[in-house]
Structure formats: structure tokens, C-alpha cells
N, C-alpha and C positions, 0 to 999 in steps of 0.2 A: 739199601743199594742206591736208590735215587739221590739220597743225601750225599753219599760219598762221591757219586758222579758229579753232582752239582759243585761240591767243594773242589774237586780236581779241575773242573772246567774254569772255576773262578781263579784257581791258582795259576793256570796257564795264561789267563787274561792278564793277571797282575804281572807275571813274568815277562810277557810280551811288552806291557806298558813300561816296565822297568828298563827293558832293553832299549826301547825307543828313547827314554829319557837320558840314559847313559850316552847313547849315540849323539843325541842332541847336545848334551853337555860338552862332549869332545869337540863337536863341530863349532860350537860357539866360542870355546876356549881358543881353538885354532884361528877363528875369525878375529878375535880380539888381539891375539898375538901378531897376526899379519897386519892388522890395522895400525898397531903401535909401531911396527917396523917401518911401514910406509911413512908414517908421520915423522919418525926420527930421520928418515932419509930426506924428507922435505925440509925439515928444520936445518939439517946439515948443509944442504945445497942452497937454501934460500934463507940467509940469516935475517932478512927483513921481516919474515913472518914468524920469527922465533918468539917475539914478545906476545903475539896473539895466541900462540900455542904453548904458553908457559907450563901448564900442568903436565905436558907430555915429556918435558925434559928435566923434571925434578928427580932427585935421587932419593929423597926421603919418602917413605911410604905413607906417613900420616898426613892428614889434611891440614894445611897451614891456615893461619889466620887470614881474614879478609884483608887486613892491612898489608900483607905481603904483596898481593897482586894489585891492591888499590892503596898505595901509600898516602895519597892525599885525602883519604876518607875522613879521618878525625878532624883535620884542619878545615875541611869543607863543612862538616857539621857545626864547628865553632863559628865559621863565617855566616852560616845560614841563621843560626839561633842567636847571634849577637844582639844584645838589647838595643844597640845603637843603629841597627839596620832599619831602613825606612823605604818608603815607596813614593814615587812622584805623584802628587795629588792629581795632576792633569794626565797622568799615564803617558807622558812623552818619552820616558826612558824605561829601561827594563830593570830598574832597581827594585829590590825585594823589600817587602815589609817583614818584620821579624816573625818567624814561624812560632805558632802558639800551641799546636797539637802534634801528636806523634804521627798521625796520618798525613798531615801536611808536610812534615819533615821527610817521611818516607817517599812521598810523591815527588818532592823537590829533588831528593837524591837520585831518584830514578830518571828524572828529567835531565839531570847533569851527567848521566851515563854510568852511574854506580850500580852495581848488582848487589843488593843487600835486602834481606827480608825485614818485615816490620819488627819481629821479635829481636832480631840481631841489632837493629837500631835502638830498641829500648834498652838492651843490655849495655850499650855504649853510652847511655845517658845516666846510668846508675852512679852514685857517688863512690869514689874510691879513697875517701879521706879518713883520717884517724878517728873522727868523732863518731863514725858508724861502728868502729871496733869496740868501743866501750859497751854499747848495747849488746853486741854479740858476745863479749866476754861475760856479761851478766847472765845471758841466756845459757851459755855453756856452764857457768857456775851453778845455776838453778838445776839444770839437768844432772850435773855431777852429784850434787847433794840430795836431790830428789824431794818428793812431796812431804817426807816426814819432818824435815827441818827447814824447808824454804816455803815462803809465801810471796807470790808476785801479784802486784796490783798495778793497774794503769788508770790514769786520770786525765781529764781535760774538761774545759768548759765548752758546752755546745753553743751554737749560735743563739742569740737572744730571741725569745718568742714574743711577738707583739700582741697587744691586747686590742680587741675590736677589729682586727684584720685577719685574713687567712693566716693561720699559724705556719704553714709551709707553702713555699712558692713552687709547688709541683702538683701534678695530677696523678691519681691512683684509683683503682676500682674500690668502691665503697658498698658494703652490704647494709641496707637500711630497711626499716619497717615501712610498710605502705602507708601507715597512718602519720608518718613524720612529714612535716612540711619543710620544703626547701626555702631558705632565706639567704639573701646576699646583702652585704652592706651597700649603702648608697654612695660610698666614697672609697678611695684607695690610698688616702693620705693618713699620716700618723694621727691618732686620736689626740694625744697631747705629748709633751716632752717627757722622755724617759718612761713611757708607759710600756715597759717590756719586762719579761721575766728572765732570770739568769739560771739556766740549768747547769749544775756541776755534776759530771758523770764519772763514776768510779766503777771499774770492772775488774773482778778477780780473774787471773789467768791460771787455770787448773792444769794438772798433768793428765795426759791420756797416753797410755802405752809407754810410760816412762819418758814421754816427751812433753815439752811445754806447749800448750795449745793456746788458741785465742778465745776459748769459750770459758764461761763461768758466770756466776751471779752478778747482777748490776745494781748499783745504788745511785739514785739521782736526788740531789738536794736542790730544791727550787727556791730561789730568793727573788725579792722585788728588786728590779733594776733601778728604781727611784729612791727607795728608802735604805738600800744597802749596796755595798760594792763587793766584788769578788777579790778577796785579799788572801795573803798567806795564812792569816788567823782563821778565816772562814773555811779554808781548805783543811786546816788542822782539825777543826770541829767536825767537818764532814767525814774526814778520814777516820777519826776516832769513833764516829757514829756507825759507819758501815762495818768497822771491825767488831762492833758489839752485836751486830744483827745475827740472827740464827742462820740465815741463808749463807753468811760468810764464815761463821765460826767453824763449820765442819771442814773448811779448807784452810782457814787462817790460824787455828789454834791446835795445840797438841792435846793428847789425851788427858793431861792434868789441867786443862782449861787455861793454858798460858799461850800467849802469842808466840808463834814459831820463831826460833832464834835468828833466822836470816830473813830479812825483809827487803824486797826489791821493789822499787817504785819507778815506773815509767811515766813521765809527765811531759807537759808542753813547755815551751821556752818563753812563755809570757812573763811580764813583770811580777805577777802575783804567784807564779809557780816555779820560776827559775831558781834552782837550788843554789846558784852562785850568789844570789842576793842575800843580805844579812837577815831579813825577816823570815824568809823561807828557811834559811839555815837554822835559825834559833827554834823554829817550830819543829823541824825534823830532829834537832838535838833533844828537844823536850820529849818527842815521841820515842826516841831511842832510850832515854833514861827511864821514863815511866814504865816502859814495857820490858826492861831488862834484856834488851836485844844483844846478841853477839855482834851483829853488824847490820848496818842500814845503808843500802845503796840507792841513790836517786840519780837517774839518767834522763837526759833529754836529747832530742834530735837537733841537728843543725838548723839554722834559719831556712825557711821555705821547704823543710823536709818533715814537718809535723804530721804529714799524711801517713808516715811510717809508724806513728804511735799506735799500738795495738787497739786502743779504745776507739779509734776512728772506724773500725769495722762494725761497731755497734751503733754508729750514728745514723746509718742508712735505714735500718728498721725502725729506729725511733722517729726519724723524719717521716717515714711512710705512714705512721699512725697519726700524724698531724694533718694529713691530707683531708681537705674538706672541713677542718675544724676552725672555728672562730671563738676565741676565749672571751667571755663576757667582761666588759670593763665598767659596767654600772649595774651590777646585780642587785645591790642593796639601795640603789638610788644614784642620781647624777651628782658627782662631786666636783664638776667642772662648770665654769661659766661659759659664755658665748665665745670668749677668746681662748679657751682651752687652759685657763689658769685654775689652780686648785682653790676651792672656796671652803672645803671641809676636809681637813687632814685625817680625822678619825674615820670618816666614811671612805676616804680614799684607801686607807690601809685595809679596811674590811673588804673593799672591792678587789684589791690586789690579792688578798688572802684567798678569796673565793675563786678567782681566776687560777691561782696556783694550785688550789685543791682540785679543780677540774682537770688541769693538766696532769697532776700527780695520779688522779684516778685513771686517766687514759693510759698513761705509761705503766701503771701497776698491773694492768691487764695484759701487758705485752710479755711474750715468752720468746727469748732469743736462744736458739740452739738448745732447747729443752731446759733452759735455766731461767729462773724467775728474775723479774725486775721490780725493785722496791723503790718507789718514788714518794716523796713527801715535800710539803711546803714548809720552809723554815722561816718563821716570823722574824722581823728585824729585832736584834738584841743590842742593848746598850752596855751590857756587862759581858762582852765576849772575852773568853779566856785568852790572855796574851802572855805567853811564857817569857821568862827572862833569858837574856843571851848569856851563855856560859863565858867564863873569863878566858883570856887569851892563853893562859898556861894550859887550861883543860883542852882548848881547841888545838893547840900545837901537838898534843899527845894523841888525841882521839879523832881529829877531823883532817881530811884531805879533800881539797876542793880544786876543781879544774874548770875549764870553760864549759864543759857539758856534763860534768859528773860530780856528785857529792858522795863521800865515803865517811862513815862514822863507825869506828871499831873500838871494842874494849881494849884496854891496856892490860899489861901483866902485873900491875901493882895491886895487891890484894886489899890495900888500904883505900884504893880508889874505886875499883870495879870488882864485881863478883866473878868467880871462875866462869870460863866459857862453857856453854852447854853443848858445843860441837867441837870437832877437831879442825876448825877452819884454818888455824895457823899451821897445821901440818901440810896444807896445800899452798896457802899464801903465807910466806914466811913472817910478814909483819901484819897480816890481816888485810892489807890494801891490795887493790888490783895493780899489776905491773903496767908501766907506761906502754902504750901501743907503739910498736916498731915494725915497719915493713921489711920483709926479707926477700931475697932473690937468690937464685942458683947461679953460681959463678964457676970459673975454672978450678978454684980451690975448694969449692963446696958451697955451703950455705953462708951467706953474708948479709949484713944489714944494707939497706938501700941508702944512697946518699940523699941528704935533705934537699928538697926542691925538685927531685927527679921522680916522676910518677912511674917507676919501673917495677918495684917490688909490690908485694901484696901483704895485707894485714891478715894473719891467720887467726885461728881460734885461740881460746885461752890456754888449753893444754899445750899447743904448739909454742905459744909465747913463753910459757913456763919452762918448757924443755930447752928453749934457746935463750934463756935469761942471761947466760954468760956472754952472749954475742950481742954487743950493743956499742954504739959509737962513744968515743971518749970526748967529753965536753969540758969546758972551763968551769962548770958549776960543781958545787960540793955534792949535790944530789942530782940524778938525772931527772929533768923536768917532765911532768906527766904530759904536757902539751907540746913537747919538743917537735913533733911531726905535724902539729896542727897548723895549717897555713893561715887560719884566721887570726891567730895571736902571735905570729912570727915576729912582728916588729915590737910587740909589747912584752916579749918573753923576759928580757933582762930586767925590766922595771918591776916585774912581779916576783922576783926571787930574792929572798932574804940573803944579804951578803954575809951574815954571821953564821947561821945554821944551814943555809942552802934550801930552806923550805919553799916550795912553790905555792903561791897564793893566787886566788882568782881575779884580783884587781889591785890597783895601786893603793886604794884606800884600805883594803884588807892588809896590805903589807905595812902601812903606817901603823895600824892598830896592833899588828903582830910585833913590831919592833919595840913595843913597850916592855915586853918581857926581858929584853936584852939590856935595858937601862940599868946602870949600877945603882943600887939603893944607897940612900944617904947614910953616911956613917955618923957615929956619935960625935966625933970631933967636928964634923961639918955643922952639925946641929948646934953644938956649943958655940962655935964661931959665929953662927947667925944670931944666937941669943946675945952674945957680947956686942956685936955690931948694933943690934937694936938698942941695947942699953946706952951705948955711946951716942947714938943719934938722939935719944931722949934727953941725955944730960946736956948735950950741946944746944 
């Protein structure tokens, strides 16, 4: 009985509370309605205050963009961040120095009377160019085909690690044994010229919940900065090495121990990694042929946007492990004279190798997001594998290059390539990615944006394939892949073959490609040349 009485009492309390809340809801609704009516009367009677109360006279219910109420916002951001902006050294004027951080930009916009949050400012700084779409296309393609047939890897060279100096210019907590003795160098200058190590970092991007993640095993190839350079051939050797590791094979290979048919590589735009350059292209072509891939995609980010490379997320924990570390530069003895010149080359290489092994040992103990890091020192090699560049006829059938992307795809000729292991060409008609095109909504429906106007947006891969029939008409035989890329707008015509319409990454590549269109010498022309030579000899 007491339980029933208690429940009835609690029910009455809740009913009374609900009645109060409903009454309060009606009262607030009426207050808001009366307030809006008064505001509209003020706007109608006093047009001079209408601009201040813009949001009360809008017809649309949705929240408009900030640029609607603040039309000068984007132009002001450009004026503030302009690289030519400067400040008076004597502070006699109010001229600004170019803003370098997001916080400074947000503060300056607030000082100029704009109402915008820090995150909204950041969103207006993100690139809206076509070169970012290629990376998004590849991510969509990877998610579409899944982990059974796709392997994604990201690579980049980490900053060089000096010998005999603190390896990282940062501070971090260090757990040490009490018996260890702290030591610091007596100098902060470079021990000798080129006394640094070059770490090349390769990270697999695995799938989690059917989505492409930033996690996966990591391989680091450490080389001497004095006895070897970072080139396209060293990257090919490192890439082949990491694909053979047990830590990578469970993600990179199929059940029959073959490399997955679709390989996607995200890399940096340096001269040793840029797939637009001939040596990098011939290395990737060799990787494609040796592993019998269906397709190989290599994509880079635009200049000054390498921070968006997925491997950059692993650089921070790697740098953290270098805090408080000084790599030995004379473990086996001093190989330098008083002027810092090398007096014993063999001893120098041994000291470099020892320093590289110490660095590899430190990084091999690192675990990034529950995944292992495999690091090793790679001694200088004089017989580094250098593949041959395929002929122009093969490249015209299998290779498509643009400013920021390389695509190598099998052809349909059974005498040239083995059958595809996937149904890639049922999604991509010729196996290659479609050129990025921005679209916008117009009065007649969906239409492509005009070139040079940043109005439309580059959608995902599936959206681009669905709108493939909607694209601008050009004077070229084939629609150029970089048609909407502002970086190569002036060079576009010079990169297109006039005979077949193929778009090429550079003017020199076009000259090499034109060799396949030259008419072969006929037998009559050869006989004519022989007769001319005989006449010259007789005369």
C-alpha cells in the first residue's frame, strides 16, 4: 500500500511539473512571436536600422552563409594573409605584417569587426582545387573495392637526424634509470658536413569498419646522408622491402601470397618522389609489372600541402622518441681531423652504420596505435637496382600522368597483359580515373562550373562517375585531366599531343611521346639513301 501511495504521489508531482513546462512553453512562444512582430514594425518604420537587423527580415528559414551578412569577409582574409603584406619597422604606420597563424588571423578579423569563429576561419582556408580531388577519388575507390583487393600505403622522408647533436629540437618527459648519467655536448654546431641520417618512412593504411583509416604498420629505412642520397631507386628498394615484411604481408597480400591487385600510394611531391618525373615513373612501372597488378595509383598533394599526407600523422610519435637522444658519431673512433674533414672513410662508414643502428633500435621499440614499427639501417650500395624505362608505345597504352597523379593500368590485349584479377573496368570504363570537374546547381539542374570561377565543388568518385556525361566541350580530342587545375592552366596546350590528344605531364614527355607518331622509313626511302651514298662515293 505504501508503495502504491508513493507511486501515485510521484505521478502527481510529474504531472504538475509537466503542466508548468507546457505553460512555460506557450508563454515563451508568445514572447518570441511578440518580439519578432515588434522588430518587424521597427524595420518597416525605420529603414536605416534594417541592415543591423538583417536576420529578422529574412524569408528563408535556414541559416545563411557568413558571406551573406559579411560580403567582404573572403577579400579581407586575402588582404590580411597576402605574402606581400608588411609592417613599418619604426611602427610609424598601421600597416600589417603578414599573418602566419590561424589564431592571429582570427584575432585580426575580430579587430576589423567581423563575427566569425576560429573553426569557421579554418574552413575558409582549406583548398578547393582539383588536385585535392584526386586523393579523394582514390580514397573512395579504396573504400568501394575494400580490403580484399586494395592495399594503400603512404610514404615520405622524415627530417634528417643529425649525429653528435640532440636528434630532436623538442622537450618531452623521459623515463630513465637512476644509474644513468646525464651528458650534454659542449657545442651546438654541426659535427661535420653531411653528418646526418635520412629516414624514409612507409606506412600502411588499413581498413577499420570498412573505412580507410590512418593506422597500420610502419617501415623506416635509414640511410647515411653523406654516402647515399634519397632517390627514386632507393624508394623502390624500400617499398619492395616493406612489402616483403611479415608485418605488412597480412594487409598487402592476398590469401595466395600475391600482392593485392589494386595498389594506391600517397607520397610527397619532392624531386625523388614525384611520380610526374621520369625516374619515379619508371620505378613505379617496374613495380607494376613485377607484381602483376591490375592498377597502380600514385598521388601527391599540391605544393605547401604535404601536411595532408597520411604518413605525417606518424611523424609526431617518431619525433617524440628522439627527445633527449644524441646519436654517437665516433663510436668506433674519431674519423675526423681538427677541421672536420674525413681522414678515414672506412671508419666513417662504420660510425654512420652504428649511429643508424642505434636510431633503428629506438624506433623499432615504438608502437603507433597498437601497430609495430620496423626500422633498419640500409648500408650504402653501389649496385642498386635501376629498372629500365618502358617504351613510349607501352606507356601510351598503360600510363596516364598528370600534375599530381600517376595511373598505370592493364590493357585488354592478352598478348601484352594477363587478365584482370578484379572487375575494375566495370566501374572505371578504361581503368583510369575520370578528370576532376566541379559541379553546381543551376536553374536547369546540375551543371559543370565555368573554368576560372570557384563556384562549384568537386564531389566524390561515385558522383563524378554518375555525372560523366555532363562536362564542358573543349577543342581537344580528349578531355585533359588537369583542365580545372589552375597550376597548369597556361601550360595545358603545350602538354597535349596534337595527333592522339593524350595529355602528358610535361613538355619533354610530349616530345618523347611524339616518337610513336613518326612515320617509319619505307623500303623505297632506304634504297634511295643507298643509291645516294653510292653516287657520293663514285664522285
